[in-house]
N, C-alpha and C positions, 0 to 999 in steps of 0.2 A: 266378516261376511260382506259380500258385495251384491247389491241388487242390480240386475241387468234386465233391460227391457228388450224383448224380441218382438218382431212385428207380425207374427202369424199366430192364430189361435189353434186349438187342438183340431187335428184332422183324424176322423174316424173312418176307417175303410173296412168293409166287410171282408172277412177272410175268404169266403167262398168265391168272391169276385176275383181276388188276387190269384187264387189257385187256378181258377178257370182260365185266366189270362195267360199264365205262364205255361200251363199244360197245352194250350192251343197253339202256342208259337213254335215254329220250327227252329230247332237248335242250329246255331250258326257255327258250331265247332268244326274246324277243318283239320284233319289229321292226314297229312300227305303219306302216301304209301312208303316212301323211303325215310320217313321220320317216325314210323310207328315204334321202332326200337328205343326211341328217346322218351316215350311217354311212361307215366307211372302205370303200374299194373292195374290199379283201381280204375283209372280212367278208361282203359281199353276193355276191361272185362267187368261189366257191371255186377256180375255174380260175386265178385270178390269184395265189394264194398262200395262206399260212396264215391261219387265221381270227383274226387279231389282234383283241383286244377289251379294252375298259376298262369298269369299272363302279365303283360307289361304295357303301361302307358309310356309311349316314347315319341309322340308327335311333336312335342315341344322340346325345350332345353332340358327338361326334367325326365329322367327315365326311372319310373317307379313300378316296382312289382306289386301286384295285388293278387288275392286268392278268391275263390268262390266259397270260402268259409270264414271270411271276416278278418283275415290277417293281411295287413298292409306293410310292405317291406319284406324282410326276410322271413321265409317260412320253410316248410319241409320239402316242397316241390322245387326242383331245379330246372325243369324244362317247360317252356311255353307250350301250352296245349293247343295253340293255334298254329304255331310255326315249327315247333320241335326244337327251337334254339335253346341252348343252355345259358342261363344268366346267373352269375355269381354276385352281382351287385344288387343291393336292396333298393337304394334310392340314390342314383348317381346324378350329380349336377355340377357343372354342365356335363352332358353326355360325353363319354370316352375320356374322362379325366381321372377316373378312380377316386373321386371325391365323394364319399358317402354322406348323406344327410338324413338318414333314418336307418336304424337297425331293424326295429319292428314296432308296430303299432296295432292296437286292437280295441274292440268295443267291450265295455263292461256294462251289464244291466243287473241291478239289484232290486229286489222286491220282497215284501212280506206276503207269503202265501199261506193262508190259514194261520197257524201258530209258528211257522218257520220263517227264518230270515235267510234268503238264498241269493246267490250271485252267479250269473252265467257269464263267462268271458270267452271271447274268441281266442285270446291268448293272454297270458299273465306272466308274473315273475318267474315261475317255474316251468314255463312253456306248456302249461295246462291248456288244452284246447277242448272246449265244451260245445262247439258248434260243428256241424257237418252238412254238406249238400246231400241231396237225394242221389239215388243211383242213376247211372247214365241210361238213357239220354235226358231224363227229366232234370237231373241236377247239373247239367253242363252249363258252362258260361254261354251267354248270348252276346254276340258282337254286332254293333251297328256303326254306321259312319255317314256323315253328310257329304263326304268327298265326291262320290260318284252317284249321281241320280239314277243311273242305269243299273246299279248294283242292287241285288236283293237286300243288302245290308242297309240301304238308304232309308227304307220305310221305317218311320218312327224314330229315326236318329235325331239327336240334339246337338252333338258335337262331332268333331273329326274322329273321335275315338270313344265310343260308348261301350262299356262292358256291364252286363246285367247278370246277377246271380241271386239265388234264393237258398237259404240255409237255416238249420234248425238246431236247437239244443236238446233234442229228445232222443238222440241215438244212444241206446243202452250201453253199447260196447265202449263208448267214450267215458261215460261216467263210472262204469264198473272198474276202470283202470286208473281213476284219478282219486287221490287222497289229499285232503287239505287239513293240516293240523290233526291228523288221525281220524278225520271224518270223511266218509265217502261222498264224492260229488253227487249232487242231485239237481235235476233240471227244473227250470221254472215252467217251461212249456211255451217257447217263443219261436216264431217264424220271422226271419229278417229278409227283406227284399233290398238288395244293394245295387245301386246304379252309380257308375263313376264316369266322369266326363273330362276330356282333355282337348286342347286346341294348340295349334302351332303359331298362331298370330302373336306378334311381338308383345302386345299388352297382356296376353293370357298364357304365354309359354312357360311361366314360372310357377304355375299352380295346377292342381288337380282337384276337381269338385267331387264330393261324394254325397249321394242322396239316399237315405235309408228309411224304410218303413218297418217299424217294430210292432209285431202283432201278437196279442195274447191268443194262443190256440185253444184255450180251454174255457169251460163254462165258469170256472172259479175266478173271481175278481182278484186283481193284483193291487195291493195297497202300497202306498208310499214308494213308488217306483223312482229309482234314480238311474240316470244314464251317464256314462263316463267314457272318455277316450284316454287310454293308457299308452304312453309314448316312451320308448327307449331309443333316443336318437343316435348316440355314438357318432357324432359328426367328426369327420376327419378322413385321412387316407385309409384305404382298405387295410384291415388288419387289427381292428379292435381298439380304437382310441378310447381313452378314459380320462379326458380332461375337459368335460362338458360343463357349462354353466347354463342355468335356465332362469326364467322370470316371466313376468306378465306385463304386457303393454296394453293399457286400456284405451287411451286416446292419443292422437297425434295431430299436429297442425295440418289443416286441410290443404291439399294441393290446388284447390280452387281459390285459395288466398283469402283476402279480406278479413284476416284474423280468425276465421272459423277453425274449429277443431272437429275432427272426425272420430267417431267411436269405432275402434278396430277390435278390441278384446282378443288379443293374441297371446297364447301361451307359447313361448319361444324357447329355443335352445341353440347354443352356439359353441364352437370350439373356443376355449378361454383365451388362447394367445394367438390364434390365427396360423400357427405352424408355418413360419416363414421359410419355406424350402425352395431351392432352385435345382433344376436339372443341370448337371455338369458333365455328363458322359454316360455311355451305355451302362444301364443298371446301377448308376451311382447318383445319389442325391446329397445335398449338403444343407444343413440347417444354418441359416445365415448368421445367427448370433454366436453359437458355440462352435461352428465349423466342425460339426460331427458328421462323419461319413457313415452311411448305412446303405444296404441294398434297397432298391426302390422299384417302381413300376418298369415294365419293359420298354424298349425303344419304340418309337412310333407315336407316342402320345405328345401332347403339347408340352413345351419346355417349362411351364410355370405352374407350380402346384401349391401355392399358399391358399389357406382356407379363409377367404374374406367374407363368406356368405353364412347365413344362418337360416333356420327353418322354424316354422310355427304352425300350429293348428288354430283354425278360426271357425267359430260356430256361426253359421249363417241363418239357420232356422232351428228352433226348438219347439217342443209341443205346446208351450203356453206363452202368453204375452209377458207376464211377470213371473220371475222365478229366482231362486238362489243359485248362484254360480260359485263353485268351490274350485280352488286350485291348490293341490298338494304335490309336493315333490319330495323325493328321498334319494338316498345314494346307496351304493354298494361298492365295496372295494377293500383294499388292504392298507394297514398302517402298522409298521413294526412286525410285518409278517402275520398279522392277525386280521381276520375278517371282521369288518365293522359295517354297521348300517346307521344312517342318521336321517332324520326328517324333522322339520320344524313342527312344534306342537304348541297350541295355546295353553296357558296355565289353567284357564277355566274350562278346558275341554280335553284335558290330558287323558290319554289311554295308552298304556304300555303295549306295544305290538310285539309279536313273537320274535321278529328280527330286530331286537333292540328298539330304537326309534325309527327304523327304516321301513321296509316294505311289509305288506300284510301277507298272511299265510292261510288263514281260515276264511270261510264265507263271512263270518261276523266281522272280522277285521277288514275285509274288503268292503263290506257294506258301510262300515264306520267311516272309511276314507271317502266313499262315494257321497255320504250324507252329512259329514261333519260341519259343513258350512264354513270351514276355515278358508282363509285366503292367505297363503304363505308369502312371506317376504321373498324378494329376489335373492338368489343363492349367494351373490357377491357380498351380501350384508351379514352373512352368518357370523363372522368374527366380531361384528359390532353389537351383537346381542349380549348385554351385560348380565351379571348375576342378579341385578336388582330390576331388570326389565319387568314391567307390570303385566305385559301381554304375553310374551313368549318365554318358553322354558329355556333356560341357559344351556347352550350346547356344550358338549364335552370339549374342554379346551385342547385336549390331545389331538383332536381331529378337526377342530373348527377351521384352523388356517388352511388345512389341506382341502377341505370341502369348499372353502371360499375361492380358492384358486383353480377349481375345476377337478371333478372326479367322474366316475361312472354314475350318471344321474338319470332318473326317469321321473315323469310327472303324470298326474291324473287330473284331467279337466272334466268336472262333473256338474250336474244340475238336476234339480227336482225340488220337491216330490211331485209325482203325478199319480192319478188314480186311473186304473184301466179296468173297465168292465169286461165281461165275457166277450171274447172275439174282437175286442176293440184294438185300434192301432194308434201309434204315435209316430210323428215324423221327426227326422233328424237330418240336417244338411250341414256339412262342414267342408272346409278346404284345407289342404296341406300346401303351404305357401313357402317359397324360398325367396330370400332377399339378398342382394349383393352389397359389397362395399361396407360391410359392418366394421371391419378392422382397417385401420390406416396407420397405426403406430406400432412399430416393431417392439418397443419397450413398454407398451401399455400394461402388460401383466405385472410389472414392477410396482404398480399402484395397489396391488392386492397382496395381503389381505387388509392393509391398514387404511387405504384411501379409495373406497368404492365409488364415491362421487366423482373423483378425478378419473377413475377408470371409465365411468359412463360418459364423461365429457369427451372421451376420445373414441367412442364408437358411434355408429350412425344407423338408425332404424328407418331412414327415409325410404329406401328402396323396398324394404319389407312392407312398410305401411302402404306405399303406393300399390304394390301387387295385391295386398289384402283388400284395398278399396276396389280394385278391378275385379277381384273375386266376388265381392258383394254386388257390383254392378252387372257382372255377367249372370250371376244367380238371379237377380231381380233388377231389370233394366230401369234406371231412374228416369222419371218423366214419361213412362210408357204405360198406357192403360191396357193391361193384358186381358182382362175379363170384360172390357167394354162397359163398365158401370160408371164411367166418367171420372173416376179417381186416378190420378197419374202419379201419386206418391208425394214426397215432401221436398220442399225447395227452400233456399235461402236467398235473400236479396242483398246484393253488395252495391252500396252506393259509391259511384266513382266520381260524381261531381254534384255540386249544389250551388244555388244562387241565393243571395240575400233579398228578402222582401220585407214589406212593412210588418208582416206577422212572424218574421224570423227567417231562418234558412229553409229553403225549399229544394227538394231533390230535383235535379235537372237531368241526371244520367245515372242509370243503375243497370246492373246485370242480374239476371235470375239464374241461379245455379241449382239444378235438380241434383240431389244427392242420395235419394232413396226412392225405390220403386213402389208399386202399388200393393206389395205384399203377396203377389201371386208369382210363383217361380217362373222364370223364363228360360234359364240355362242357354242363353245365347248372347253373343257380343257383336261388336262391330266386326264385320267379316269382309274380305275382299270380294269383288264380283266373282261369280263362278267362272272357271276356266272355259274357254271356247271349245267346242267340238273341233277336232282337227284330224287330218289324214296325211300320211306321208307316202310318196311314190318315189321309187328308185329311178335315178337318171344315170347316164354315163358320167362317172366321177362326180356325182352330185345327188341332191335330193330335192324334190318339189314338195312343198308343204301347202296344204289348203286348210283354212279354218273358217268356222262360222261363229260369230259372236253375238247372236241374238240374245241368249241368256245373259251374257256378260254385260251388254249395254242397256238392258231393260230391267234387270232385277233391282228392287229397291233396297237400300240400306236400312237395317232395323232401327238405327238411332236417328238418322237424318230424315227418313221417310221418303227419300227421293233416290233415283238411280245415281250412284256416285262413281260410275265408270270413268276412268281416265285414259287407259291405253292397254297395249299388248306388248309382251316381250317374248322373243323366240330364243331358245337356248339349245346348244349342242354339246354333247359329251361323249367320251369314249367308254364310259360305263354308267351305271345308274346311281352312283353316289352324288350327292348334292355338290360336293367340292369339285367334282370333275366337270361340271357344266360351265360354259362360258357364253356370254351374250353374243348373238350373231345379228340381231335386228330388233328394233323397237319402233313402236308407233304410239303416239299419244295426241290427244285433242289439243287444239289451240286455245289456251286459257292462261289467265294471269292472276297472280296473287297481289292483293292490295294491302300494304302496310300502313297503319293509321297512327298518327302521333297521339300519345296518351300522357297527359301530365300526371296521372295517378299511377303510372306504371311502377311495379314493385319487382326488384330483382330476386334471384334465387335464395338470397339470404334474408329476405323479408324487408330490405331497405328500400325507401322511396328513391326511385331513379327514373325520371321522365324519359321517354323514348318511344320508338316505333314498336307496334305490336301487330301480330297477324291474328285476326279474329274470325274472318269469313272464309267460306269455301271459295275456290277459284271462280273468277268471272270470265265469261266469254268476251271476245272483242266487241260484239254487238251490245252486250249488256253495259260495258264500260262506256261506250260511245253514247248510249242512251242516257247515262248518268252524267257524263261530263262533256259531251260534245256541244257544239254551239250551232247557232242558226235556227231556222224554222223547222228543220228536220234533223235534230241532233243525232238520232240513231244511225244516220248515214253520213255523218261528218267524217270524211276520209282524212281531214286534217288532224284529227286527234288519234294518237297511237300511244298506248300506255308505256311502251319502252322508251319514249321520249322523256319520261320522268323517273329517272333512277334515284337511288339514295342521295347522290350528290347534287341532284337538281329536282327536288320534290315538287309535286303539284299543289298549288294553293287554290282552294275553292274560291271562285269569284264572289260568292254571296256570303258564305260562312267563313269568316276569317280564321277561326280556330281549326278548321278542317284542313289538315295537311296530310298528303299521301305520297307514297312512291310505289312503283310497280316493278315486278320481276316476272319473267316467264315461269309458269308452273311446269315442273319437269323440263323437258327439252323442246316441247312443241314440234316434234318430228312427225308432222302429219302430211307432208307433201310427197306423194308416191313417186318413187324414182328420183327424187331430188334430195330430200332430207332423210328418207327411209327407203329400204328395199322392199318393204311390205307394201303391197299394192291392193287396191280395190279390184275384185274380179269383174264387177259390173258397175263402173263408175257413173253411168248415166241412168241407172234404175231409180225409180221414184222411192221416196221415203214411205214405208208402210204406215207410220203413225199419222200421216196426213191423208190417209185413205180409209174410209170405213171398211171394216173387216169383210163385209159381204160383197164389197166391190173389188177385192183383190182377185186377180186372175192367175192363170197358169204362167203368164209372163213374169209374175213377181216371184216365182219359186224356181229353185233348181230342179233338176230331174229327180233328185233324191229327197225333195220335199222341204228344203230349207229356204228361207227368205233370202233373195239375192242381195238385198241392200246390206246385209251383214256378212257378206262373203269377202274373204281376203286370201292372198296367196303370197308365197315367198319361195325363191329359188336359191339354194345353197350350192355353191360350186367349189371346184378344186379340192374334192375329198378323195381319200384313198379308196380304190375299188376293193370290193369283197371284204372290207373291214367293217365291223359292227360299229354303228353310231346310235346314240340315243338322242331323240329330239323331243322337245316339249314346247308348248306355247302357254304362257300365263296371262292373266288379266290383273290389272292393278287399279286402285281407286285414288282419289285425291285427298283422303284423310279427312280429319275434322279438327282444325286448330282450336275451336272453342271447347271441344271435348277432350283435348289432349291426346288425340289418336293420330299417329303418323300414317302416311299412306301405306296401305296394305296390298300385298300381292299374293296370289294363290301360290302355294308351295311348288317349288320347281319340280319336285319328284312326285307330285300328286297324279299327273297323267303323263305317261311316257310311251313313246313308240320306238321300238328298235328297228333299224333299217340298215341295208347294205347297198351302197352304190354299185351300179353295174361297171364292168370292166371293158365292155365293148358294145358297139351298136348291135351286133348279132345277139348278144345276151339280152339287151334291152328289147329287142323285137321278139323274144321268146325262143329263139334258136339257141338252145342251151349249149355252152361250151363244155369242154371236158371237166368232169368233177376232179377236184384235187384236194390234197390233205396237207395241213400245216400245223405245227412245225413237223417236218419229216426230214431227217430223223428227230425223234423226241429225245432230248438229252437232259436228264434230271440235273446234272451238274451245271447246266446253263442258267438255272435258277430263274425261270420265267416269272415266277410269282413276284420276286423282288423287283423285276422290271415292270411290274404292273399289268401283265398280260393274263393272269389267271385269278378269277374270282376275287377281285380287289375289295368287293363289298363284304366278303365273308372272312373277316379277320378272326372270327371265333374258331375257325376250322384249322387243323394242323396242315402242314404242307402236303402230306400224302393224300389228303382228301380233296385237293383242288387241282391235281394234274388234269390238263385239258388238251385234247387233240381236236382240231376243227375239220369238218367235212364241209366244203363250200362249193358254190356253183351248182347246187342241187336243184332238181325239179321240185315243185312245191309239195308233191306227194311221192314218196318212195320208201323203200326198205333198205337199210344199211346193215350189212352183215360183216363181222370181223371173224376170220378163221385163223387157226394155227397152221403152221407149215404142213401138218399131217391131215388137214382138212376138218379138224374138230371146230364146231361152232363156239366161239369165245363170247360173242355178244351180238344181239340183234336190236337195232334201233328203228323205231317206226317214226318216220318224218312225215307230218301231216299238217299242211298249212293251206290257207286260202291263197289262190294264185295272186291276189292283189296285196297280200301281206308282205311288206318290205323285209320282214325278218325271215321269210320262208326260203332263203337261199343257203342257210347255214345250220349245221347241227354239231353239237358237242358230244364228245365221249371222254369220260373222266377216268379211263384206264382201269375200269372195274369190269370183271367178267360177269356172266349171267348168274353166278353164285355169290355175287356181291363181294368178291375178293379182288385184291389188287393183282394185275397181271404181272408177269415176269419179263425180264429183258429178252429180246430176240426180235425176229422179223415175223410179220403177219401179213396176210393179204386180205383185201376188203372187196366187197361188191356193192354196187348201188343198183337196185332194180326199180324201175318206174312202172306205173300201172299199164303202160302200153307194151310191156315186155322187154323194153330196152334195158340192157345190163352193161354197166361199166365196171372195170376191175383195176386194182392197183395194189401196190405194196407199201407198207410202212414199217419203220424200225423204231424200237423203244430201247433205250439204254439207261439202265439204273446205275 
């Protein structure tokens, strides 16, 4: 048994308030008309049953399926209820690699209700599902996001991707069809409110946070309540890997240094050998060691597919401060063609389970695992348990070696007991975290089963531990007083230097490291400045971009407490995939990094190695001159410039001999309009609004559409192809936080995009529309436009016949396009309706589908374009299949 301290007390929430909240909110589910055929019947027709739904967290490197009935990873739904897209991967990391890091995970809640011992599970060993959402629309997922402040999804959002659901274990039809050990499933009477959060920022892109509220819906009290997370990871290539190992990591050396150790409490699972595979040709992969050939993933994916990463669950908040944490794992698989099950059991707490020593089958067995207070040894030590071990039951020697080297494993991380009165609630917050670089030795598996310590010496938990710490900090920001009561959390003091005095050694230099928050959830982390508002206007063979960065330059960073704006970047792409964009211009402030000599510097391996370190945020030129300039007015000492003191010629402070610095430009300092950057200030002479009281600002300080002129910028992009679609975006980035270990952050490139078409002539630019034309014409399927990158490159999930595209271009902003057969029958009618100022309003796509949603046949067709003023243009097009 392990005692674990959690930092929040019991939270009790009235059920009536939660119900009122969720019934009063408008459901954000979006089902596009042409995606309705992809949805489950229950989702579209509430009369048929609960509004079962699946969606995907995919803003970071982790693509994780979740449901609105408590299943994380693989479930029964295949189609995303917001987009209609089909997803076959449960937890893919990194995205588009086919590397799975979770098969399925669910919540178990056990309680004594009267004289009965009951367990309700969102999913379990036998795929029993005892929770369901309400009927639509009450039971639908809610979606929110902090990405776009103008979006209705912005209100109440905490992350870039929030999903909120409510589900219950009281649906009779579920329990009437579930049998456990010959007993009919019975509900406890629970309501669970589930919120999940994901971010794209570098420090947070490898985890998803889940925040749950578990409520007793009845007047009957629930006694000895235990909560558990059941995980079947199956880490490996898609296709059912069965060589997992698992264990528990309680502490890890702190990344803040100074010999500190952080409590991480991670139940982890990894592929035992890392599967060292290389891509060697179309649909062929080779295992590096045995050189075995086998069919593999399709072409188009990255050429390297070894599994060097591992996954873990981390409890961030539990209902009580002090409680018992249990960690149980068990296996399921074959040996000598016989099904077997195995799980560690203590001698003083032995109980034979239905599945040998493996997984539970009845409610009583599930409750036993939830509440047994066992803390199992790591799986790689199974073969080292001897017949005379005083603590653990001796494992069957016929399967011990197999289990040690990795099998189909699952674990249960549980805690309790708690007491729940009528209508009381309990909180639970956890993270699913991925860590990289776990494996580095091709032959490490040879150390098992006989040398588990040598095996562990060749694996690395550091990236997993770092991501787990970031999950803690995002959940509850260290050193930040969320509720305003004056308490900022917990900190440690690291002494970096001391001097000898008559009374002994006295600290002369020390750093304060905040490592835990104030116990009030924040669900926010260091974020880049918000992207500027921007607009694009078509030019002849080019685009003009205007943007306003008031929000970008004035919003405060949640950790630093000050605006941390550094600059802007403009990107251009031929489609809206991130990989398609290239940088066309950047602008950043003039500032400099100061590197300080540190005699107590420690390298990455923990060894003492004096050297220069970066501790501070960038300094402006004026700030550095005020610090190190000379004369009666040092702040205006033009003779001092930081770049005169590089690494090879550092600056020695004239007063403090131990103070040695060198300086480098932070980023590129491309701030001179028309000289070092093509981005220009639209109103370079306008006054700074921060130097003027708000009430004294006049109309001259604002643009015609109400934006402050001081923050206005513009950019012209030339030499573009006319009538071809381009995607343009402008991002903002900050200067990071060296002391906090945060790199400079930039708003995602694909967060805000504008599609635009350069004009082909001055006549077109002036509004005198040229003749409408169609391309490609003829459309020849054999030319394979998709392979050349011209057809829906972002929809790799769709087959070729779903992406055929013919473009109508040079269109009026508002018109009706009609395609007819040679006999005059109407094949398809397209309504083109854009604002005249929209740069994307000159193009319309037809995907070769008729009005009955069927693919058209080969032949010639004629088309007409009718504008609101009655003008009609006509032409022919040819399709060859």
